[in-house]
C-alpha positions, 0 to 999 in steps of 0.5 A, a space after each residue: 427196377 425189373 422190366 415187364 416182359 414186352 412179349 407178355 404184352 404182345 400176347 395179351 393184346 393179340 398183336 402179330 408176333 412177327 410184326 410186333 418184333 419188326 419181322 416180315 417176309 413173303 410168309 408173314 406179309 404186310 397186307 395193308 397199311 393198317 397191318 404195319 410193322 411196329 419199330 423200336 422208337 416212336 420217331 421211326 414211325 410217326 403214326 404209332 408208338 414204338 416198343 420202347 414207348 410200350 416198355 416205358 408204359 408197362 414199367 410205369 404201370 407197374 409202379 402206379 399199380 404197386 402203389 395202390 396194391 401194396 405189392 408189386 405185380 412182378 418180382 423185383 429187388 429193393 434196397 430201402 432205408 427205414 426208420 427203426 420203430 421206437 417204443 411208443 413211450 419215448 423214454 423207453 429203450 428196448 432190450 435189446 431188440 425185443 418187442 413187448 412180447 419178447 419176440 424179435 422186433 420187426 419193421 415193415 418194408 412198406 410193401 407186401 409179398 417179401 419172398 427173400 432177404 438178400 441182394 440180386 446175384 448173377 453168376 455166369 454159367 456160360 457167357 457164349 452159350 450156342 443157340 439152336 433155332 427150329 420150326 416147331 409148328 412146321 409152317 416153314 418159319 423159324 419160331 423157336 430157340 433152344 439153349 442146352 447148358 450143362 449145370 449144377 443148378 437144380 432149381 429151374 427158376 435160377 437159370 436165366 439168359 441174357 443178350 447185351 445185358 438184357 434179360 430175355 423173358 419169357 422162357 421155359 427152363 427144364 433141368 434134366 440129367 445135369 443139363 438146363 434146357 431153355 426154350 423160347 420164341 425165336 423173335 425174342 433173339 433178334 440182333 439188337 442192332 437191327 432195331 437201331 438206325 434212322 431208316 428201318 425196314 422189315 427184318 426177314 425171319 427166314 435169315 439165320 444171320 439176323 438172330 444172335 448165335 449165342 447168349 449168356 447163361 446165368 445163375 440168377 438168384 437172391 444172394 442171402 449170405 452177404 457178410 459186408 455192408 454192401 451185400 448183407 441182408 440188413 445193415 443197422 445204422 447208429 448215431 452218436 449219443 451225448 454220453 461218456 464212453 462207458 455208456 456205450 458197450 456194444 455200439 458201433 459208434 462207441 467212444 465218439 460224441 462227434 455228431 457227424 459219425 454214424 456206425 454200421 453193423 452187418 445184420 441178418 433178418 427173418 421174414 415175420 410176415 411175407 405177405 405184409 412185408 414184416 421182417 425182423 432185422 438183427 445185428 449178427 456176426 458170421 462164425 467161420 469155424 462153425 459156418 453159422 450166424 449169431 445175434 450180437 444183441 445179447 449185451 446188457 447195454 446194447 443200444 437200438 439202432 436208428 435206422 436199418 437198411 433192408 435188402 430183399 426180393 419181393 413181388 406177386 408170386 410166380 405160378 408153379 411153372 415159374 411164369 408171371 401170374 396171368 391176372 397180373 399180365 392182364 392188369 399191367 397190360 391193360 393198364 399200360 395200353 390205357 396209359 399210351 397216348 397213341 395206338 400200337 398200329 396204324 389203324 384200329 382194325 389192326 388191333 382191336 384189343 389195344 383200341 378197346 382198353 384205350 377207349 375213354 369211357 367219360 366221353 359223351 360223344 365222339 366218332 359216329 356219336 358214341 356215348 357211354 354211361 360211366 358210374 360215379 365211383 369210376 369217374 373218381 378212380 385215381 388211374 383215369 377214365 379209359 376202359 383200361 384205367 377203370 378195369 385196372 382200378 376195379 381189379 386193384 380194389 379186389 386185390 389190394 392189401 388193406 392195412 388195419 388200425 385200432 381206433 
Protein backbone atom coordinates (compact mmCIF):
# COMPACT_ATOMS: atom_id res chain seq x y z
CA UNK A 1 0.00 0.00 0.00
CA UNK A 2 1.18 3.54 -0.79
CA UNK A 3 1.63 5.64 2.34
CA UNK A 4 -0.04 9.03 2.58
CA UNK A 5 2.67 11.75 2.88
CA UNK A 6 3.09 12.97 6.46
CA UNK A 7 4.09 16.42 5.22
CA UNK A 8 0.66 16.94 3.62
CA UNK A 9 -1.00 16.20 6.97
CA UNK A 10 1.31 18.67 8.68
CA UNK A 11 0.44 21.39 6.18
CA UNK A 12 -3.28 20.74 6.42
CA UNK A 13 -3.22 20.86 10.21
CA UNK A 14 -1.05 23.99 10.28
CA UNK A 15 1.63 22.47 12.51
CA UNK A 16 5.02 24.19 12.81
CA UNK A 17 7.19 22.52 10.12
CA UNK A 18 10.45 22.44 12.09
CA UNK A 19 8.88 21.29 15.35
CA UNK A 20 6.80 18.64 13.57
CA UNK A 21 10.02 17.17 12.17
CA UNK A 22 11.82 17.49 15.56
CA UNK A 23 13.89 20.54 14.59
CA UNK A 24 14.60 23.53 16.82
CA UNK A 25 17.32 26.09 17.57
CA UNK A 26 17.56 29.74 18.60
CA UNK A 27 15.77 30.79 15.40
CA UNK A 28 12.95 28.25 15.85
CA UNK A 29 12.73 28.08 19.67
CA UNK A 30 10.37 26.11 21.83
CA UNK A 31 8.66 28.96 23.66
CA UNK A 32 6.58 26.87 26.07
CA UNK A 33 5.71 23.37 27.15
CA UNK A 34 2.77 23.56 24.75
CA UNK A 35 4.92 24.40 21.75
CA UNK A 36 6.65 21.01 21.90
CA UNK A 37 8.64 18.84 19.53
CA UNK A 38 6.96 15.93 17.82
CA UNK A 39 9.01 12.75 18.02
CA UNK A 40 9.09 9.74 15.74
CA UNK A 41 7.43 7.34 18.21
CA UNK A 42 4.85 7.86 20.95
CA UNK A 43 7.05 6.14 23.56
CA UNK A 44 9.57 8.95 23.12
CA UNK A 45 6.96 11.42 24.47
CA UNK A 46 4.21 10.05 26.70
CA UNK A 47 2.02 13.14 26.31
CA UNK A 48 1.52 13.02 22.54
CA UNK A 49 1.40 10.77 19.51
CA UNK A 50 4.49 10.21 17.39
CA UNK A 51 4.88 10.64 13.66
CA UNK A 52 4.61 6.88 13.18
CA UNK A 53 1.22 6.94 14.95
CA UNK A 54 0.07 9.72 12.63
CA UNK A 55 1.32 7.75 9.63
CA UNK A 56 -0.62 4.70 10.77
CA UNK A 57 -3.78 6.79 11.26
CA UNK A 58 -3.37 8.28 7.78
CA UNK A 59 -2.88 4.91 6.10
CA UNK A 60 -5.80 3.34 7.98
CA UNK A 61 -7.96 6.32 7.03
CA UNK A 62 -7.10 5.78 3.36
CA UNK A 63 -8.27 2.17 3.65
CA UNK A 64 -11.53 3.03 5.46
CA UNK A 65 -12.35 5.88 3.10
CA UNK A 66 -11.65 3.68 0.07
CA UNK A 67 -14.25 1.17 1.24
CA UNK A 68 -17.00 3.79 1.11
CA UNK A 69 -15.75 5.99 -1.74
CA UNK A 70 -15.37 3.07 -4.10
CA UNK A 71 -11.83 4.23 -4.93
CA UNK A 72 -8.60 5.14 -3.16
CA UNK A 73 -7.98 8.81 -2.32
CA UNK A 74 -4.34 8.32 -3.40
CA UNK A 75 -2.70 6.25 -6.11
CA UNK A 76 -1.62 2.69 -5.30
CA UNK A 77 -0.51 -0.49 -7.03
CA UNK A 78 -2.77 -3.52 -6.65
CA UNK A 79 -2.76 -7.21 -7.55
CA UNK A 80 -6.11 -8.98 -7.29
CA UNK A 81 -7.35 -12.47 -8.08
CA UNK A 82 -10.92 -12.35 -9.35
CA UNK A 83 -13.51 -14.91 -10.35
CA UNK A 84 -14.09 -14.91 -14.09
CA UNK A 85 -17.64 -13.66 -14.80
CA UNK A 86 -19.80 -16.49 -16.08
CA UNK A 87 -22.83 -16.34 -18.31
CA UNK A 88 -26.06 -16.16 -16.31
CA UNK A 89 -27.02 -19.50 -17.85
CA UNK A 90 -24.65 -22.04 -16.27
CA UNK A 91 -24.92 -24.30 -19.35
CA UNK A 92 -23.57 -21.58 -21.65
CA UNK A 93 -19.89 -20.90 -22.28
CA UNK A 94 -18.82 -17.80 -24.19
CA UNK A 95 -16.92 -18.05 -27.46
CA UNK A 96 -14.21 -17.42 -26.58
CA UNK A 97 -14.01 -14.17 -24.52
CA UNK A 98 -16.88 -12.24 -26.04
CA UNK A 99 -19.83 -10.76 -24.20
CA UNK A 100 -23.44 -10.70 -25.39
CA UNK A 101 -22.69 -7.71 -27.65
CA UNK A 102 -19.67 -9.41 -29.25
CA UNK A 103 -17.27 -7.13 -27.37
CA UNK A 104 -14.44 -8.24 -25.10
CA UNK A 105 -15.84 -9.59 -21.85
CA UNK A 106 -14.96 -7.37 -18.90
CA UNK A 107 -14.39 -7.88 -15.19
CA UNK A 108 -14.70 -5.35 -12.38
CA UNK A 109 -11.64 -4.94 -10.15
CA UNK A 110 -13.86 -3.66 -7.33
CA UNK A 111 -12.60 -0.09 -7.21
CA UNK A 112 -12.72 2.98 -9.40
CA UNK A 113 -10.25 5.26 -11.16
CA UNK A 114 -8.09 2.53 -12.68
CA UNK A 115 -5.34 4.45 -14.46
CA UNK A 116 -3.03 1.78 -15.90
CA UNK A 117 -2.68 -2.00 -16.09
CA UNK A 118 0.72 -3.29 -15.08
CA UNK A 119 3.09 -3.60 -12.13
CA UNK A 120 5.11 -1.17 -10.06
CA UNK A 121 8.49 -0.37 -11.61
CA UNK A 122 11.42 1.56 -10.15
CA UNK A 123 14.59 1.88 -12.21
CA UNK A 124 17.67 3.49 -10.69
CA UNK A 125 18.80 6.61 -12.49
CA UNK A 126 21.34 7.62 -9.85
CA UNK A 127 21.64 5.90 -6.46
CA UNK A 128 23.75 8.72 -4.97
CA UNK A 129 22.49 11.98 -6.44
CA UNK A 130 23.91 15.02 -4.65
CA UNK A 131 21.57 17.26 -2.65
CA UNK A 132 22.01 21.05 -2.45
CA UNK A 133 20.38 22.94 0.45
CA UNK A 134 19.41 26.61 0.40
CA UNK A 135 17.54 29.37 2.20
CA UNK A 136 14.98 30.42 -0.38
CA UNK A 137 12.94 32.82 1.77
CA UNK A 138 15.95 34.56 3.30
CA UNK A 139 15.11 34.02 6.97
CA UNK A 140 18.47 32.50 7.80
CA UNK A 141 17.18 28.90 7.96
CA UNK A 142 17.79 26.11 5.49
CA UNK A 143 14.34 25.46 4.05
CA UNK A 144 14.74 23.95 0.57
CA UNK A 145 16.60 21.05 -1.04
CA UNK A 146 17.40 20.74 -4.73
CA UNK A 147 18.53 17.70 -6.71
CA UNK A 148 19.56 18.10 -10.35
CA UNK A 149 19.80 14.90 -12.35
CA UNK A 150 20.48 14.28 -16.05
CA UNK A 151 17.85 11.96 -17.49
CA UNK A 152 16.21 10.83 -20.70
CA UNK A 153 12.82 10.70 -18.95
CA UNK A 154 10.48 13.40 -20.23
CA UNK A 155 7.50 12.92 -17.90
CA UNK A 156 8.03 14.68 -14.53
CA UNK A 157 5.51 12.31 -12.94
CA UNK A 158 7.96 9.43 -13.51
CA UNK A 159 10.76 10.94 -11.43
CA UNK A 160 10.92 9.97 -7.74
CA UNK A 161 13.52 10.24 -4.98
CA UNK A 162 14.09 7.76 -2.15
CA UNK A 163 16.04 7.74 1.12
CA UNK A 164 16.65 4.34 2.75
CA UNK A 165 13.92 2.83 0.58
CA UNK A 166 11.32 5.43 1.58
CA UNK A 167 9.89 7.69 -1.11
CA UNK A 168 10.12 11.40 -0.29
CA UNK A 169 6.88 13.31 -0.90
CA UNK A 170 5.76 15.92 -1.75
CA UNK A 171 8.32 17.23 -4.24
CA UNK A 172 8.19 19.38 -7.36
CA UNK A 173 9.85 18.03 -10.50
CA UNK A 174 10.67 20.14 -13.56
CA UNK A 175 12.40 18.61 -16.61
CA UNK A 176 14.25 20.91 -18.98
CA UNK A 177 17.23 20.47 -21.28
CA UNK A 178 17.69 16.82 -20.36
CA UNK A 179 17.83 17.54 -16.62
CA UNK A 180 15.28 16.81 -13.91
CA UNK A 181 15.30 19.44 -11.17
CA UNK A 182 13.66 18.12 -7.98
CA UNK A 183 12.89 20.50 -5.11
CA UNK A 184 11.24 20.05 -1.74
CA UNK A 185 11.28 21.08 1.92
CA UNK A 186 14.64 20.55 3.62
CA UNK A 187 13.08 19.05 6.75
CA UNK A 188 12.01 16.02 4.73
CA UNK A 189 15.66 14.99 4.37
CA UNK A 190 16.81 14.80 7.99
CA UNK A 191 18.99 11.70 8.49
CA UNK A 192 16.55 8.94 9.60
CA UNK A 193 18.98 7.65 12.25
CA UNK A 194 18.61 10.91 14.20
CA UNK A 195 14.97 10.04 14.94
CA UNK A 196 15.86 6.75 16.65
CA UNK A 197 16.85 6.03 20.24
CA UNK A 198 15.45 6.36 23.74
CA UNK A 199 16.93 9.78 24.49
CA UNK A 200 15.68 12.38 22.04
CA UNK A 201 16.56 16.06 21.76
CA UNK A 202 15.91 18.80 19.27
CA UNK A 203 17.77 18.47 15.97
CA UNK A 204 19.45 21.71 14.91
CA UNK A 205 18.22 22.72 11.42
CA UNK A 206 21.31 24.91 10.94
CA UNK A 207 23.73 21.95 11.08
CA UNK A 208 24.45 20.69 7.57
CA UNK A 209 25.47 17.26 8.87
CA UNK A 210 21.93 16.62 10.12
CA UNK A 211 20.68 16.30 6.53
CA UNK A 212 21.36 13.49 4.05
CA UNK A 213 23.92 14.46 1.41
CA UNK A 214 22.65 12.14 -1.33
CA UNK A 215 19.36 10.58 -2.41
CA UNK A 216 18.36 7.89 -4.87
CA UNK A 217 16.74 9.17 -8.05
CA UNK A 218 14.48 6.65 -9.78
CA UNK A 219 12.32 6.32 -12.84
CA UNK A 220 9.11 5.32 -11.09
CA UNK A 221 6.22 4.18 -13.23
CA UNK A 222 3.83 1.40 -14.21
CA UNK A 223 5.48 -1.37 -16.24
CA UNK A 224 2.88 -2.35 -18.82
CA UNK A 225 4.78 -4.82 -21.05
CA UNK A 226 5.33 -7.78 -18.71
CA UNK A 227 5.60 -11.12 -20.51
CA UNK A 228 5.86 -13.51 -17.55
CA UNK A 229 3.44 -14.80 -14.94
CA UNK A 230 5.06 -12.52 -12.35
CA UNK A 231 4.83 -9.21 -14.21
CA UNK A 232 2.11 -9.56 -16.87
CA UNK A 233 -0.83 -7.16 -16.77
CA UNK A 234 -3.18 -10.10 -16.30
CA UNK A 235 -2.80 -13.85 -15.74
CA UNK A 236 -5.63 -16.21 -16.74
CA UNK A 237 -6.12 -19.28 -14.53
CA UNK A 238 -7.62 -22.53 -15.82
CA UNK A 239 -8.76 -25.58 -13.89
CA UNK A 240 -8.73 -29.05 -15.42
CA UNK A 241 -11.98 -30.53 -16.72
CA UNK A 242 -13.27 -34.14 -16.55
CA UNK A 243 -13.16 -34.51 -20.35
CA UNK A 244 -10.90 -36.42 -22.80
CA UNK A 245 -7.81 -34.71 -24.20
CA UNK A 246 -9.37 -33.99 -27.63
CA UNK A 247 -11.79 -31.61 -25.92
CA UNK A 248 -8.99 -29.47 -24.53
CA UNK A 249 -7.71 -27.58 -27.55
CA UNK A 250 -5.87 -24.37 -26.62
CA UNK A 251 -6.37 -24.87 -22.88
CA UNK A 252 -3.22 -24.61 -20.67
CA UNK A 253 -4.24 -27.78 -18.80
CA UNK A 254 -4.72 -29.79 -22.00
CA UNK A 255 -4.20 -33.52 -21.50
CA UNK A 256 -4.52 -33.48 -17.71
CA UNK A 257 -7.45 -34.61 -15.60
CA UNK A 258 -5.59 -34.10 -12.31
CA UNK A 259 -7.83 -31.94 -10.12
CA UNK A 260 -4.76 -30.44 -8.42
CA UNK A 261 -3.44 -28.99 -11.69
CA UNK A 262 -4.03 -25.34 -12.56
CA UNK A 263 -2.97 -23.89 -15.89
CA UNK A 264 -1.92 -20.30 -16.45
CA UNK A 265 -1.85 -18.02 -19.45
CA UNK A 266 -0.11 -14.67 -19.77
CA UNK A 267 -2.60 -11.96 -20.53
CA UNK A 268 -2.98 -8.35 -21.43
CA UNK A 269 -5.94 -6.10 -20.82
CA UNK A 270 -7.74 -2.96 -21.78
CA UNK A 271 -9.44 -0.45 -19.53
CA UNK A 272 -13.07 -0.47 -20.59
CA UNK A 273 -14.24 2.04 -17.98
CA UNK A 274 -11.52 3.69 -15.90
CA UNK A 275 -13.82 5.41 -13.42
CA UNK A 276 -15.87 2.30 -12.68
CA UNK A 277 -12.89 -0.07 -12.73
CA UNK A 278 -13.94 -2.30 -15.64
CA UNK A 279 -11.08 -4.04 -17.48
CA UNK A 280 -10.95 -6.57 -20.31
CA UNK A 281 -8.40 -9.35 -19.64
CA UNK A 282 -7.47 -11.54 -22.64
CA UNK A 283 -4.86 -14.30 -23.03
CA UNK A 284 -2.23 -12.92 -25.42
CA UNK A 285 1.18 -13.77 -26.88
CA UNK A 286 4.02 -11.39 -27.66
CA UNK A 287 5.59 -11.62 -31.12
CA UNK A 288 9.21 -10.40 -30.91
CA UNK A 289 9.46 -10.30 -34.72
CA UNK A 290 6.75 -7.66 -35.03
CA UNK A 291 7.13 -6.26 -31.48
CA UNK A 292 3.41 -6.63 -30.98
CA UNK A 293 0.85 -8.61 -28.98
CA UNK A 294 -1.99 -10.69 -30.38
CA UNK A 295 -4.92 -12.40 -28.68
CA UNK A 296 -4.87 -16.19 -28.29
CA UNK A 297 -8.62 -16.38 -28.07
CA UNK A 298 -9.49 -17.07 -31.69
CA UNK A 299 -9.68 -20.83 -31.35
CA UNK A 300 -12.84 -22.81 -31.84
CA UNK A 301 -12.44 -24.83 -28.65
CA UNK A 302 -10.89 -22.17 -26.41
CA UNK A 303 -12.18 -22.49 -22.85
CA UNK A 304 -13.03 -19.56 -20.68
CA UNK A 305 -10.69 -19.11 -17.67
CA UNK A 306 -11.90 -19.81 -14.16
CA UNK A 307 -10.10 -16.90 -12.51
CA UNK A 308 -7.96 -13.97 -13.50
CA UNK A 309 -5.17 -12.08 -11.74
CA UNK A 310 -5.26 -8.38 -12.56
CA UNK A 311 -2.39 -6.00 -11.77
CA UNK A 312 -3.03 -2.27 -11.97
CA UNK A 313 -2.45 1.24 -10.68
CA UNK A 314 -5.52 3.06 -9.40
CA UNK A 315 -6.56 6.02 -7.31
CA UNK A 316 -8.08 9.46 -7.50
CA UNK A 317 -6.23 11.38 -10.25
CA UNK A 318 -3.42 13.77 -9.40
CA UNK A 319 -3.65 17.46 -10.21
CA UNK A 320 -2.11 18.78 -13.46
CA UNK A 321 0.93 19.70 -11.35
CA UNK A 322 1.34 16.06 -10.28
CA UNK A 323 0.20 16.59 -6.69
CA UNK A 324 -2.45 14.82 -4.61
CA UNK A 325 -5.79 16.59 -5.00
CA UNK A 326 -6.36 19.10 -2.17
CA UNK A 327 -9.83 17.76 -1.37
CA UNK A 328 -8.35 14.29 -0.91
CA UNK A 329 -5.67 15.79 1.36
CA UNK A 330 -8.38 17.39 3.50
CA UNK A 331 -10.45 14.24 3.57
CA UNK A 332 -7.65 11.89 4.66
CA UNK A 333 -6.06 14.39 7.08
CA UNK A 334 -9.26 15.28 8.91
CA UNK A 335 -10.31 11.66 9.11
CA UNK A 336 -6.89 10.71 10.50
CA UNK A 337 -6.99 13.50 13.08
CA UNK A 338 -10.32 12.15 14.33
CA UNK A 339 -8.94 8.62 14.46
CA UNK A 340 -6.02 9.48 16.73
CA UNK A 341 -6.69 8.89 20.41
CA UNK A 342 -4.20 11.46 21.65
CA UNK A 343 -3.27 15.01 20.59
CA UNK A 344 -0.29 15.81 18.40
CA UNK A 345 1.05 18.40 20.86
CA UNK A 346 1.02 18.75 24.63
CA UNK A 347 -1.90 21.18 24.82
CA UNK A 348 -4.73 22.57 22.73
CA UNK A 349 -3.18 26.00 22.19
CA UNK A 350 -0.25 24.45 20.30
CA UNK A 351 -2.49 23.29 17.47
CA UNK A 352 -6.17 24.09 17.48
CA UNK A 353 -6.80 22.51 14.07
CA UNK A 354 -6.05 18.97 15.27
CA UNK A 355 -8.22 19.43 18.37
CA UNK A 356 -11.00 20.82 16.22
CA UNK A 357 -11.33 17.60 14.21
CA UNK A 358 -10.88 15.41 17.31
CA UNK A 359 -13.84 16.97 19.15
CA UNK A 360 -16.59 14.43 19.85
CA UNK A 361 -19.87 16.07 18.81
CA UNK A 362 -21.97 13.36 20.42
CA UNK A 363 -21.23 14.47 23.97
CA UNK A 364 -23.75 16.63 25.80
CA UNK A 365 -21.41 17.89 28.50
CA UNK A 366 -17.75 18.37 29.02
CA UNK A 367 -15.22 21.04 29.77
CA UNK A 368 -17.00 24.25 30.80
CA UNK A 369 -20.33 22.44 30.31
CA UNK A 370 -19.96 22.37 26.52
CA UNK A 371 -22.96 20.91 24.73
CA UNK A 372 -23.36 19.96 21.08
CA UNK A 373 -26.37 19.28 18.88
CA UNK A 374 -25.85 16.54 16.30
CA UNK A 375 -28.15 15.30 13.56
CA UNK A 376 -29.45 11.74 13.77
CA UNK A 377 -27.91 10.88 10.39
CA UNK A 378 -24.52 11.99 11.70
CA UNK A 379 -24.89 9.78 14.77
CA UNK A 380 -25.39 6.77 12.49
CA UNK A 381 -22.38 7.40 10.25
CA UNK A 382 -19.99 4.40 10.15
CA UNK A 383 -16.83 6.38 10.94
CA UNK A 384 -17.69 7.85 14.36
CA UNK A 385 -19.00 11.00 16.01
CA UNK A 386 -15.93 13.20 16.15
CA UNK A 387 -16.01 16.31 13.99
CA UNK A 388 -13.47 14.82 11.57
CA UNK A 389 -15.57 11.65 11.24
CA UNK A 390 -18.73 13.59 10.49
CA UNK A 391 -17.07 15.91 7.97
CA UNK A 392 -15.46 12.92 6.25
CA UNK A 393 -18.75 11.00 6.07
CA UNK A 394 -20.62 13.95 4.56
CA UNK A 395 -17.85 14.38 1.99
CA UNK A 396 -17.74 10.68 1.16
CA UNK A 397 -21.49 10.61 0.51
CA UNK A 398 -21.00 13.41 -1.99
CA UNK A 399 -17.97 11.92 -3.76
CA UNK A 400 -18.65 8.17 -3.65
CA UNK A 401 -19.02 6.10 -6.80
CA UNK A 402 -22.48 4.55 -6.67
CA UNK A 403 -23.47 1.28 -8.31
CA UNK A 404 -26.75 0.60 -10.06
CA UNK A 405 -29.01 -2.40 -10.54
CA UNK A 406 -32.12 -3.32 -12.47
CA UNK A 407 -34.96 -4.43 -10.25
